[in-house]
N, C-alpha and C positions, 0 to 999 in steps of 0.2 A: 505493499500499500504506499509505503514511503516514496517508493521510485516511482510510482505512477502519480504522486504528489508533486515529484520535484519536477519531473517532466512536463506536466501540464502548467506549472509555473513558469518554466521556461518557454514553453509554446505561447502562454499569454503575454510574455515580454515580447516575443516576436509579433504576435498580433498587435500589440501598442505601439512597436516600431514602424509598423505599417501604417499607423494612423498620421504619421508626417507628411506633409506633401512630397511629392516624388523626388523632388530636386534635394530633399532634406534627408532622405532615406539612406541608411548605410547598407539595406539588403533589401532583396524581394523575397517574400515568402506568402505564396497565395492560398497556402493551405493550413497554416497554424490557427487562425481564429476559428475555421471550421472544426478542427479537432476538440476544442475546448467543451467541457461540460457547461450546462446552464449557468452555473454562479459565474463562472469566468466569462462567459460572453456577455452577461449582463453588466459585467464590470467593465467589459471591453467599450460595450455600447454607450454606457454612462460618458467613457472618456472621447467620446466623440464630440461631445461638448466642448468647445476650446477653453472654456474656463475651469471645468472639472479637469480637464487634461492640465492645463496648467498648475493649477492647484496640488494634484496629485504628484505630478513630476517634481515639484519643488519640495514637497512633503518627503516623498522617497529620498531625493537627493540632499535632504537635512538629514534624515533619519541614519543612510547607509552612503555617504558621500562617495560618489566614483562608481559604485555598484552596477546602476545601468549604462553608464557610459562605456565601461569596459566589457560587458556583455554585448552591448550593440555592436563594439570593434571585434570581438572575440568571433561573434556570428559572421561578420563580414570577411576576416582573416581566413576563416576555414572554407567559406563559400569560394574565396580567391584561389586558395590551394587546390580545390576540387576543379575548378574551372580548368587552370591550367595542366592539372594532370589528365583531364579525360582523354586525350587524345594518345596519352603515352602509357596508359595503364589498361589492364583486362579487368580488374576487379577492384571494388571498394569493400572492406569490411570496416562497418561502423560498429564499435565496440560500445556498448551502453548507449545505443540510438536514442532511446526515449521516444519523444514526440517529433523529433527532428523530421523535417520532410525534404532535405536536399535529395532524397533519391526520386523524388516526384516533379520537382521543377526545374533543376539545373540542366541547362540545353546540353543535350547529347548524352546523359546519364543513361537514357535508355538503351544505348549501345552497348554498355557494360553490366558485367553481374554486380549485383550490389545487396551484400549480407548484412542483415540489419539484426545486430547481437542485442539481447538485452534479458533482463529478469523475465520467467515465464508469464507472471502476472501482466508486465508491461506488453509482451510481445502479443498477448491475448486480447488486450485492449485496443493496442494499436491495429491489429489486422482489421477488427470490427469496425474501427473509426474509418480507416482509409478506404475500405470495401464499400462504406455506406457513401463516403465523398466521390469515389471514383468511378462505382457501380460495379467495378471489378477489381482484383489486385492484380497490379502490373506484372507481367512475365518476368522482367530483369530483377526485381526483387525478391530475395529469400530471406525468410523470418526464422532466426534462429534462437529459441529460447535457452539461456544458460544462467545459472546461479553461479557467479564469478568465484564466490567463497566455498562452493562444494561440488562444482562439476568441472570436468577438464575442457577447456576451450578447444584444445586441439582433437578430441574426439567428438564434440558436438558441432563443431564446423566441418569435419571430414564426414559426419554422418549427412550433413547439409548439402554436401556436394562441392564444398570449397578445397581448391588444388592450391597448395602451397608453392607450387611451381610457377603460377601465375603471376605477372608483376601487378602488384598490389598498392593500394594506397588504404593506410589503416586510419582509422578517426577514433580519437579517444577523447572526446569533449566533455569536460565536467565530470570525470569519473575518479579520476585516480585518487583525490581526497577522501573519498566514501568507501574504498576498499583497503584492506590491510596491505602492509609492505610485502608480504608474502606473496598476495594475489598480484600486485603491481609487478613485480620481478618475474612472476611464472608468464605475465603477459608479455613483457619484454623479450622473454625466453622464447615465447612463441614467435612473436613477430620476427626475430632475428632469424628464423629459419625461411622467411619467404626468399622469393627470387631476387637477387642483387638488383640494386635499382630501385626495388619498392621503397615507398615512403611511409613514415607516420607522422602524423601531426597530434600532438596531445596538450592538454591544458593541466598545469599543476598548482597546488598553493604553496607559498613560500614555507619552508621547514620553521624558520623563525615566526611565522605567526601561528603555527600549530603548536609551538613550544611556549607560546606567550610571551616573546622577547619583542621589544618596541612597539608596545601596543599603546598608540598615541590616541587622543580623544575622538577621533575620527571614524576609528576602525573599533574602538572599544566594545560598542553595542554589539557588532558583529562578532566579535570573539565571544564574547559572553555567551551568546545565543548559539552559534554553531560549534563551537568548540567545548567550552565548558559546561553549558547547562544541558544541551541536547546530545553532544558528543557526534554530530553529524559528520563532522570533518576529522578524520585520523590521523591523515597521512601528508607529508609535504617534502618538497625537495629544496636543495640550496641551487641557485643558479650558478654559483662559483665551481661546483662539482657536477655539472650537468654534462660537458664533454667526458669527463672521465666515467660518469656513471653511465652513459650509452655506450662508450667502447666496451664495457665488460660483455654487452650483448650484440656485439658486432654492428653497432649502429655508429654512424658519423654524424655530428650534429650541422646541419646547415644554418638555421638561425634560432635564437631564444629570446623572445621580446617581451617587453613589459609595458606599462603605462605610459613611460616617454615617446617609445616609438608609434604606440596606437594613437596617441595624440596627434604626431605628425604625420602619419601615415593616412590616417582616416578622420579624425574629430574635426581636425582644422578645416577640413574640406567642406563641412556641413554646418558647423557652428552651431550646435544645438544647445549650448548652454551647459553642459554636461561636463563634469570632470571624471578622470579616469585612474580608478583605485590601484594600488601597488601589491594587493595581496596575492592576485594571482598573475601567472605568465603562461606562455604558451609556446612549444619548442616544434619546429620540423627537423625531422632526422631520415636518413637514408640508409638502407641496408648494403653493408660494405660487399664489394666482389670478392 
């Protein structure tokens, strides 16, 4: 149930991002709002009022400064990685796909096999929602139910028809912080077996945040909620160690970016009045020859 709620929250934020005028949007997602249950849909409906939209966005920015801005940039970054990879790969494996809809709207994605991997409860809900929206499930998408903590990713993907020899883009968005170090390490070990030239794009929370270091007032509320009180986020990485960490798994770091780069690359172009926080980063790496 937690996984479904998290996925719906992200889908709701994407739907809100689509309420900006076209020239102000950082991404295009025509399906996220359609995936939402009634409560979230009503919330998005209310935000179609400019006054309510402005009030609620300012309220969210005050309560969790930079969170919305970061997520908008994160959505765009992974969209860009997928679009650039589409002609060079045979397969996408989206690990922890949630309610992400890239498999249904990115141009050219229908020409490759797209494996959506997530908890069984999420996959069941996603399939039902997408079948209702699209009329039928697309042939290029394969739904793979996996509990990362209990099941073998290798076994379940193999049963679903995935071939590690195919050139692959792995997407691991908003997942690493929720699963154990062992589960993260096992995921990287698996990815390392893919065809040379395959890539993985993944987000991660700063290890210092998980450990409660340098918690300034802007991020204190979030820290108390997701780490201390509910213990939702349990794992983080240190960007200083990223190259060495990846090299253990035959992965070569292409780039590892945070708030400063995201502001320069995306936020400055649209001027949404949103900050971009420093709690999370995103890395792109390649499987070595």
